[in-house]
N, C-alpha and C positions, 0 to 999 in steps of 0.2 A: 375766251371770256367775252361774252359782247355785251354792252350796256347801253341804254338809252336813259339819259338824263332830261326831265324836263327842268326848266330853270325859271328866273324870273325874266321879265321883259327887260328890254334896254332902258326904259325910261324908269323902272322901278329899280333895277341896278344904279343907276347914277345917283339916285336919290339915297340909297344904302353907303356910298362913301361919308365916311364918318360917322358912322351906324351908333345910335345912342339908345338903341330899345332897350326893354325891360333886361336887367341884370340876370334872371331866371325865370323860365317859362317853360310852363308844360302844357303842350298841345293835345287838342282831342283827335287822336290817332287810333284808328280800328283796321284789322287786317287778320290774315289766318295764312298759316303757310306749314311746312313741314321741311326735316333737314334730315338726312340717314347717312349712316355710315354702314357700310358693307362687312365690317368688323364687329362679330357677334348680333348683326342685324339692327343695330341700334336705332330709334327713333324718337325723334324730339318733334312738339308741335308751338306753332306760334298761338298768339291771338286767345280770344278776340280784341282785346285790349292790349296795345304795344306803346306802353309809357315811352314819351317821345321828349325830349328837353331842349331847351334853346340857352345857352349862356355867353356871356361875355369874356371873349379869350385876350381883349387888351391891342391897342393899336388898330382898331377900327373892324377887330375880325371878331368870330364867334363860332362857337362849336356847338354841332348838332349832334345829339346822342338818341338810338334809338333803340330798345329792349324788346327783341324778338320773344326771350323768354326769360326765364331766371335762369338760364344755362348758356344765353346767350346776348350779345350787347355788341355795339360797333358804333362809332361817332368819327365825324369828319370836322376839320376846321376850315374854315373859308375866310378869305380876307377880299373885299373888293378893291379895286383898283382903275387907274383910266383905259387898260384895255379890256377889263370885264370882269369876271370873278375867278378869283385863285385859291386852289386847293394848298395849304400849307402842311397839311399830316391829319392824322388820325391815328384811333386805338381800335382792335378788336379783340374780344374774349369770347371763348368758347368752351364750354366744359361737358364733357362726355360722362355719364355716369353708367359703369357696367356692372353694377349690383356689387361684385366683389371687391371692386375697385373704382376709383374717379380719376379722369385725366383733365386738367385746366390746361388754355394754354392762352397767353397774352401776346398780340403781337402789336410794337408802337412803330409807326409809320411816318418818316419825315419826308418831306418833299422839298428838295433843293437842286437847283431853282425850284420856286414855287410852280407848279402846274396849273395851266389857263383850263378850268372847268368849262368856263364861258367866255369867247371873244366877241367883242362887241362889233367888230366890224366884218366879222364872219360872213360869207354869204353862204347858200344854201350848196350844200355839197362839198364844201372846203374843208380839209383835215389839218392835225397837227397832231404832234406827238406827247405825250404827257407818260411820266414815271416817278415814283417815290419808293423808296427804300425801305424795309421794315425788319425789325429782331425779334425772336421767338425767346422770351424769358425761360419757358419751361425745356425748351430744346437746346437752348443757345445756338441757334441759327440764324441765318439773314436771309431774307425774301425780298424781290422786288418786283412791285405790281407795276407793270407797263401798259402801254397801249395805243391806241389811235383815236381819238375822238374827231368825229363828223357833225357838221352843224348841218341838222335837217331841216328845221325853218321855225315859224311861231304857229301855235295852235291855242285853243282855249281850254281851260282844264275847269270844271266845277266844283265847288267846296260849298258844302252846306246850302246848295240853291243859288250861289253868287259864283259868277264868272269870272276866272283870273286868267288874263293874257300870260301866255309863256312860251320859252323857247324848247326845242329838243335836239338834243346833242345825241348821238350814238355813240359808244365805246368800244371797238374790239381790244380784248387784252392778251396778254400772253405771260407765260411763266417758263422758262429752263427744265424748272426742276417736277413739273407737273404735266400732264394732259389735260388742258381745261376746257370745256364745253361750253354751250351757249348761256349767257347770263345778260339780264334786262333789268333795269332800275329806270323811275321814271320820277325823280324829286323836283320840285319846284319850290320858289322860296317868296315868303311877302317882307317887304320892308318892315312892318310892324314886329316880327317874330323871328324873321331870318330862318322858316322853318319849310323842308319839302312838302311839296304838295300831294302827291301819288307817289309808289312804288313799286315796281312788278321785279321780283328776281328769279332766276333761272339758273342754278349751278350745277356744274356736273366736273369733278375734278379725281382724276386717278393718279395715285401716288404710290412708290415703290415702299417695300416696309419688309422687314426680317422673316415674316410670316406671309409674305407676298403681296401681291397689289391688293390697294385699299381704296374703294372708289368712294367719294363723298359725294350727296346730290343734295340739291337746296330748292325749291320751289314754292313760292307765295307771295305775298303782296299786301301792302298797306295804303291807307290815305288819310291826308286831314278831311275831318268831318265837320271842320267848324272854324271859321276865321277867328272866334272867340276863345282863346286860352281858358285852360282850366283853372288857372291860380297864377 
């Protein structure tokens, strides 16, 4: 797994300490994507409107949730700190309809200790490890999302005609239970809404099963199209 995360600038991040923005915000997010499962050649589409919300999580933290489709959503909880932006955990829900039956899976992740998504003092090329443990309700199994974050640099991201400066961090992940392929995402955040600016995702995972190797692929992207919330 490989990810590139576009996040907030140092100045904005420091301003988010003690964040007291809207308790609930729906952002103007648009995008497209496709996810496929080799089992019965199942395909699901994203977009073009991907509902995305930001909610307060207490202690100055917030949770960002994006709905790729009615069958797939994911959220992440972030907390600002003196050293940067930290990830406390998250949730991933996915459902596949095989006509004769439906398979649902909900994985809840906890990061202990909290992972450093962004480090304020990082120099371009500097790397650090991040790991979060998760459990699947449907399968009763445990998974670990781990990887190496590398700070790339600062760039400008355009949102609805406005330019927002952001940092870019790449992530290369690993999982002992699967054979992960490349994965990239570029979320950024503004102080008022704490919502990602842009994301591109490419995923390929091969997993063993009683009927043979099952391959899951995902490719798509979404972006914030306005700095003004929908409601």
